[in-house]
N, CA, C and O atoms as CSV, one atom per row, in Angstrom:
chain,resi,resn,atom,element,x,y,z
A,1,MET,N,N,51.064,97.985,105.800
A,1,MET,CA,C,51.783,97.806,105.152
A,1,MET,C,C,52.837,98.668,104.697
A,1,MET,O,O,52.467,99.726,104.188
A,2,VAL,N,N,54.309,98.403,104.783
A,2,VAL,CA,C,54.409,100.110,103.707
A,2,VAL,C,C,55.615,98.816,103.748
A,2,VAL,O,O,56.204,98.026,104.485
A,3,ARG,N,N,55.392,99.480,101.790
A,3,ARG,CA,C,56.193,98.648,100.888
A,3,ARG,C,C,55.920,97.142,100.332
A,3,ARG,O,O,56.558,96.451,99.537
A,4,GLY,N,N,54.494,96.860,101.197
A,4,GLY,CA,C,54.439,95.526,101.252
A,4,GLY,C,C,54.666,94.506,102.461
A,4,GLY,O,O,54.216,93.369,102.606
A,5,TYR,N,N,55.587,95.339,103.367
A,5,TYR,CA,C,56.045,94.378,104.337
A,5,TYR,C,C,55.077,94.745,105.208
A,5,TYR,O,O,54.238,95.613,104.967
A,6,GLU,N,N,55.176,93.957,106.476
A,6,GLU,CA,C,54.357,93.905,108.052
A,6,GLU,C,C,54.999,94.678,108.255
A,6,GLU,O,O,56.013,94.756,107.562
A,7,VAL,N,N,54.741,95.752,109.400
A,7,VAL,CA,C,55.241,96.538,110.355
A,7,VAL,C,C,54.413,96.320,111.440
A,7,VAL,O,O,53.347,95.724,111.592
A,8,PHE,N,N,55.561,97.281,112.548
A,8,PHE,CA,C,54.808,97.737,113.855
A,8,PHE,C,C,55.302,98.760,113.829
A,8,PHE,O,O,56.190,99.184,113.088
A,9,VAL,N,N,54.476,99.481,115.068
A,9,VAL,CA,C,54.889,100.891,115.549
A,9,VAL,C,C,55.020,100.730,116.872
A,9,VAL,O,O,54.298,99.886,117.403
A,10,GLU,N,N,55.989,101.520,117.717
A,10,GLU,CA,C,55.691,101.694,119.338
A,10,GLU,C,C,55.857,102.842,119.465
A,10,GLU,O,O,56.236,103.538,118.523
A,11,LEU,N,N,55.633,103.278,120.561
A,11,LEU,CA,C,55.047,104.393,121.675
A,11,LEU,C,C,56.603,104.443,122.404
A,11,LEU,O,O,56.801,103.571,123.250
A,12,LEU,N,N,57.539,105.253,122.174
A,12,LEU,CA,C,59.195,105.703,122.634
A,12,LEU,C,C,58.733,106.327,124.235
A,12,LEU,O,O,57.739,107.027,124.429
A,13,SER,N,N,59.488,105.985,125.049
A,13,SER,CA,C,59.327,106.254,126.375
A,13,SER,C,C,59.958,107.817,126.094
A,13,SER,O,O,60.249,108.338,125.017
A,14,ARG,N,N,60.040,108.270,127.249
A,14,ARG,CA,C,60.454,109.596,127.401
A,14,ARG,C,C,61.978,109.562,127.570
A,14,ARG,O,O,62.646,110.419,126.991
A,15,ARG,N,N,62.453,108.810,128.177
A,15,ARG,CA,C,63.417,108.394,128.522
A,15,ARG,C,C,64.254,108.272,127.178
A,15,ARG,O,O,65.479,108.381,127.150
A,16,LEU,N,N,63.670,108.099,126.369
A,16,LEU,CA,C,64.395,107.353,124.917
A,16,LEU,C,C,63.953,108.510,123.914
A,16,LEU,O,O,64.166,108.361,122.711
A,17,GLY,N,N,63.397,109.555,124.354
A,17,GLY,CA,C,63.206,110.964,123.652
A,17,GLY,C,C,61.954,110.924,123.304
A,17,GLY,O,O,61.789,111.965,122.668
A,18,GLY,N,N,60.949,110.339,123.337
A,18,GLY,CA,C,59.735,110.192,122.878
A,18,GLY,C,C,59.458,109.670,121.862
A,18,GLY,O,O,60.218,108.847,121.352
A,19,GLY,N,N,58.097,110.078,121.219
A,19,GLY,CA,C,58.175,109.638,119.957
A,19,GLY,C,C,57.440,108.829,119.084
A,19,GLY,O,O,56.212,108.823,119.173
A,20,PHE,N,N,58.110,108.038,118.119
A,20,PHE,CA,C,57.639,106.658,117.706
A,20,PHE,C,C,58.655,105.971,117.378
A,20,PHE,O,O,59.805,106.411,117.347
A,21,ALA,N,N,58.232,104.567,117.043
A,21,ALA,CA,C,59.431,104.043,116.421
A,21,ALA,C,C,58.899,103.094,115.691
A,21,ALA,O,O,58.286,102.312,116.418
A,22,ALA,N,N,58.850,102.770,114.440
A,22,ALA,CA,C,58.820,101.418,113.181
A,22,ALA,C,C,59.783,100.848,112.979
A,22,ALA,O,O,60.964,101.197,112.963
A,23,TYR,N,N,59.166,99.694,112.775
A,23,TYR,CA,C,60.432,98.671,112.413
A,23,TYR,C,C,59.410,97.217,111.282
A,23,TYR,O,O,58.219,96.945,111.439
A,24,ALA,N,N,60.065,96.763,110.570
A,24,ALA,CA,C,59.803,95.714,109.781
A,24,ALA,C,C,60.248,94.456,110.254
A,24,ALA,O,O,61.473,94.578,110.229
A,25,PRO,N,N,59.969,93.246,110.697
A,25,PRO,CA,C,60.641,92.605,111.032
A,25,PRO,C,C,61.199,91.418,109.867
A,25,PRO,O,O,62.233,90.752,109.907
A,26,ALA,N,N,60.454,91.426,109.163
A,26,ALA,CA,C,61.167,91.180,108.131
A,26,ALA,C,C,62.308,91.232,107.204
A,26,ALA,O,O,62.600,90.364,106.382
A,27,LEU,N,N,63.003,92.489,107.449
A,27,LEU,CA,C,63.968,93.232,107.282
A,27,LEU,C,C,64.878,93.596,108.490
A,27,LEU,O,O,64.892,94.698,109.038
A,28,THR,N,N,65.835,92.240,108.920
A,28,THR,CA,C,66.005,92.582,110.519
A,28,THR,C,C,66.975,93.855,110.042
A,28,THR,O,O,67.467,94.147,108.952
A,29,GLY,N,N,67.028,94.547,111.514
A,29,GLY,CA,C,67.430,96.138,111.463
A,29,GLY,C,C,67.080,97.532,110.760
A,29,GLY,O,O,67.603,98.626,110.545
A,30,CYS,N,N,66.019,96.921,110.557
A,30,CYS,CA,C,65.226,98.065,109.468
A,30,CYS,C,C,64.448,99.064,110.745
A,30,CYS,O,O,63.723,98.300,111.383
A,31,VAL,N,N,64.391,100.017,111.126
A,31,VAL,CA,C,64.207,100.700,112.143
A,31,VAL,C,C,63.905,102.245,111.614
A,31,VAL,O,O,64.668,102.915,110.919
A,32,ALA,N,N,62.874,102.560,112.011
A,32,ALA,CA,C,63.156,103.854,111.849
A,32,ALA,C,C,62.637,105.012,112.948
A,32,ALA,O,O,63.440,104.875,113.871
A,33,ASP,N,N,61.884,105.876,113.251
A,33,ASP,CA,C,61.229,106.687,114.114
A,33,ASP,C,C,60.987,107.959,113.902
A,33,ASP,O,O,61.751,108.486,113.093
A,34,GLY,N,N,59.954,108.806,114.489
A,34,GLY,CA,C,59.197,109.863,114.213
A,34,GLY,C,C,58.963,110.625,115.374
A,34,GLY,O,O,59.222,110.188,116.496
A,35,ALA,N,N,58.511,111.685,115.175
A,35,ALA,CA,C,57.451,112.297,116.391
A,35,ALA,C,C,56.150,112.341,116.533
A,35,ALA,O,O,55.516,112.881,117.440
A,36,THR,N,N,55.554,111.456,115.138
A,36,THR,CA,C,54.383,110.635,115.000
A,36,THR,C,C,54.275,109.915,114.826
A,36,THR,O,O,55.345,109.374,114.552
A,37,SER,N,N,53.066,108.985,114.735
A,37,SER,CA,C,53.205,107.450,114.212
A,37,SER,C,C,53.417,107.474,112.532
A,37,SER,O,O,53.951,106.727,111.712
A,38,GLU,N,N,52.801,108.569,112.499
A,38,GLU,CA,C,52.750,108.852,110.650
A,38,GLU,C,C,54.306,109.373,110.072
A,38,GLU,O,O,54.744,109.546,108.935
A,39,GLU,N,N,54.691,109.473,110.962
A,39,GLU,CA,C,56.375,110.350,110.357
A,39,GLU,C,C,57.167,108.825,110.448
A,39,GLU,O,O,57.881,108.461,109.513
A,40,ALA,N,N,56.989,108.063,111.536
A,40,ALA,CA,C,58.203,107.344,112.009
A,40,ALA,C,C,57.669,106.218,110.766
A,40,ALA,O,O,58.628,105.508,110.464
A,41,LEU,N,N,56.324,105.828,109.905
A,41,LEU,CA,C,56.265,105.650,108.866
A,41,LEU,C,C,56.693,105.663,107.731
A,41,LEU,O,O,57.183,104.762,107.049
A,42,GLU,N,N,56.373,107.417,107.388
A,42,GLU,CA,C,57.357,108.044,106.546
A,42,GLU,C,C,59.009,107.859,106.424
A,42,GLU,O,O,59.708,108.145,105.452
A,43,ASN,N,N,59.346,107.400,107.461
A,43,ASN,CA,C,60.652,107.633,107.699
A,43,ASN,C,C,60.970,105.712,107.541
A,43,ASN,O,O,61.967,105.288,106.957
A,44,LEU,N,N,60.244,105.075,107.980
A,44,LEU,CA,C,60.449,103.864,107.977
A,44,LEU,C,C,60.511,103.173,106.364
A,44,LEU,O,O,61.198,102.249,105.930
A,45,ALA,N,N,59.258,104.239,105.555
A,45,ALA,CA,C,59.314,103.797,103.808
A,45,ALA,C,C,60.747,103.928,103.327
A,45,ALA,O,O,61.383,102.976,102.877
A,46,ASP,N,N,61.324,105.435,103.474
A,46,ASP,CA,C,62.348,105.074,103.099
A,46,ASP,C,C,63.805,104.284,104.010
A,46,ASP,O,O,64.919,104.227,103.489
A,47,ALA,N,N,63.663,104.025,104.669
A,47,ALA,CA,C,64.998,102.774,105.229
A,47,ALA,C,C,64.775,101.776,104.810
A,47,ALA,O,O,65.673,101.025,104.430
A,48,ILE,N,N,63.170,101.391,104.742
A,48,ILE,CA,C,62.806,100.368,103.824
A,48,ILE,C,C,63.163,100.113,102.232
A,48,ILE,O,O,63.221,98.993,101.724
A,49,ASP,N,N,63.391,101.357,101.536
A,49,ASP,CA,C,63.871,101.578,100.294
A,49,ASP,C,C,65.623,101.523,100.647
A,49,ASP,O,O,66.349,101.101,99.747
A,50,CYS,N,N,66.269,101.967,101.998
A,50,CYS,CA,C,67.431,102.211,101.886
A,50,CYS,C,C,68.159,100.012,102.439
A,50,CYS,O,O,69.079,99.215,102.259
A,51,TRP,N,N,67.523,100.100,102.769
A,51,TRP,CA,C,67.856,98.262,103.042
A,51,TRP,C,C,67.738,97.519,101.652
A,51,TRP,O,O,68.655,96.900,101.113
A,52,ILE,N,N,66.426,97.688,101.148
A,52,ILE,CA,C,66.630,97.069,99.956
A,52,ILE,C,C,67.872,97.413,99.204
A,52,ILE,O,O,68.634,96.458,99.049
A,53,ALA,N,N,68.231,98.485,98.731
A,53,ALA,CA,C,68.943,99.244,98.004
A,53,ALA,C,C,70.358,98.518,98.422
A,53,ALA,O,O,71.065,97.931,97.604
A,54,TYR,N,N,70.602,98.623,99.547
A,54,TYR,CA,C,72.031,97.835,100.435
A,54,TYR,C,C,72.088,96.668,100.124
A,54,TYR,O,O,73.097,96.178,99.617
A,55,ALA,N,N,70.907,95.943,100.397
A,55,ALA,CA,C,71.187,94.102,100.361
A,55,ALA,C,C,71.171,94.155,98.567
A,55,ALA,O,O,71.715,93.102,98.237
A,56,ARG,N,N,70.910,94.674,97.719
A,56,ARG,CA,C,70.984,94.307,96.467
A,56,ARG,C,C,72.542,94.282,96.347
A,56,ARG,O,O,73.222,93.350,95.917
A,57,GLN,N,N,72.941,95.409,96.780
A,57,GLN,CA,C,74.405,95.735,96.667
A,57,GLN,C,C,75.347,94.521,97.297
A,57,GLN,O,O,76.182,93.861,96.679
A,58,SER,N,N,74.987,94.408,98.685
A,58,SER,CA,C,75.804,93.460,98.540
A,58,SER,C,C,75.681,92.033,98.393
A,58,SER,O,O,76.700,91.349,98.487
A,59,GLY,N,N,74.428,91.433,98.148
A,59,GLY,CA,C,73.949,90.139,97.516
A,59,GLY,C,C,73.461,89.312,98.290
A,59,GLY,O,O,73.450,88.086,98.181
A,60,ARG,N,N,72.759,90.402,99.641
A,60,ARG,CA,C,71.932,89.587,100.481
A,60,ARG,C,C,70.727,89.015,100.081
A,60,ARG,O,O,70.540,89.329,98.906
A,61,ARG,N,N,69.929,88.404,100.458
A,61,ARG,CA,C,68.813,88.036,100.393
A,61,ARG,C,C,67.514,88.888,101.012
A,61,ARG,O,O,67.431,89.254,102.184
A,62,ILE,N,N,66.477,89.134,99.924
A,62,ILE,CA,C,65.623,90.040,100.057
A,62,ILE,C,C,64.547,89.612,100.548
A,62,ILE,O,O,63.804,89.311,99.614
A,63,PRO,N,N,64.063,89.423,101.539
A,63,PRO,CA,C,62.812,88.912,101.622
A,63,PRO,C,C,61.760,89.587,101.074
A,63,PRO,O,O,61.629,90.807,100.982
A,64,GLU,N,N,60.710,88.365,100.567
A,64,GLU,CA,C,59.625,88.966,99.790
A,64,GLU,C,C,58.730,89.952,100.298
A,64,GLU,O,O,58.450,89.643,101.456
A,65,PRO,N,N,58.241,90.847,99.999
A,65,PRO,CA,C,56.969,91.737,100.366
A,65,PRO,C,C,55.954,90.524,100.943
A,65,PRO,O,O,55.892,89.406,100.433
A,66,THR,N,N,55.057,91.030,102.277
A,66,THR,CA,C,54.243,90.240,102.343
A,66,THR,C,C,52.986,90.049,101.761
A,66,THR,O,O,52.420,88.969,101.586
A,67,ALA,N,N,52.522,91.351,101.428
A,67,ALA,CA,C,51.591,91.644,100.642
A,67,ALA,C,C,51.491,92.962,99.740
A,67,ALA,O,O,52.395,93.797,99.777
A,68,ASN,N,N,50.300,93.130,98.882
A,68,ASN,CA,C,50.333,94.442,97.945
A,68,ASN,C,C,49.918,95.404,98.999
A,68,ASN,O,O,49.775,95.206,100.206
A,69,GLY,N,N,49.757,96.459,98.317
A,69,GLY,CA,C,48.740,97.767,99.021
A,69,GLY,C,C,48.996,97.968,100.058
A,69,GLY,O,O,50.065,97.559,100.512
A,70,ALA,N,N,47.990,98.768,100.919
A,70,ALA,CA,C,48.613,99.376,102.282
A,70,ALA,C,C,47.068,99.111,103.143
A,70,ALA,O,O,45.891,99.034,102.790
A,71,ALA,N,N,47.787,99.026,104.418
A,71,ALA,CA,C,46.889,98.300,105.384
A,71,ALA,C,C,47.815,99.268,106.475
A,71,ALA,O,O,48.947,99.752,106.454
A,72,GLU,N,N,46.675,99.258,107.425
A,72,GLU,CA,C,47.160,99.696,108.842
A,72,GLU,C,C,48.091,98.719,109.428
A,72,GLU,O,O,47.969,97.494,109.450
A,73,PRO,N,N,49.457,99.770,110.109
A,73,PRO,CA,C,49.844,99.367,110.617
A,73,PRO,C,C,49.828,98.667,112.103
A,73,PRO,O,O,49.092,99.255,112.895
A,74,GLN,N,N,50.470,97.583,112.592
A,74,GLN,CA,C,50.291,97.363,113.981
A,74,GLN,C,C,50.910,97.384,115.117
A,74,GLN,O,O,52.047,96.913,115.139
A,75,THR,N,N,50.424,97.843,116.149
A,75,THR,CA,C,50.784,98.386,117.210
A,75,THR,C,C,51.390,97.297,118.097
A,75,THR,O,O,50.639,96.601,118.781
A,76,SER,N,N,52.903,97.092,118.118
A,76,SER,CA,C,53.555,96.026,118.828
A,76,SER,C,C,52.672,95.744,120.562
A,76,SER,O,O,52.078,96.740,120.977
A,77,PRO,N,N,52.630,94.809,121.226
A,77,PRO,CA,C,52.185,94.631,122.171
A,77,PRO,C,C,52.826,94.642,123.331
A,77,PRO,O,O,53.739,93.827,123.462
A,78,ALA,N,N,52.472,95.667,124.583
A,78,ALA,CA,C,53.341,96.304,125.398
A,78,ALA,C,C,53.807,95.568,126.289
A,78,ALA,O,O,53.126,94.954,127.111
A,79,ASN,N,N,55.097,95.561,126.202
A,79,ASN,CA,C,56.316,94.752,127.426
A,79,ASN,C,C,55.636,94.815,128.858
A,79,ASN,O,O,56.219,94.354,129.839
C-alpha cells in the first residue's frame, strides 16, 4: 500500500525505456515510474499526493484509501 491505496508495479520493456511503472488503480491515471521498483513507488507516493490535491481543487471525488499502514506492492500479472 502506498498512502493506503493498493498499488501495482510493472517492469517496463526496453522499448519503453526500461525501469518500472507503479500505479494506483483506485486513482484513475495516477502513474509514476523509476529506475527501480523502490524509486517508482517513491515517485508514486508523490503522484498520489498531487492527484489528491488536484482532485480537491477541482471538486472531484477522492476514493477512500483501502487500508492504513504499509504493505508490499503487488506485481501485476504479465500480459
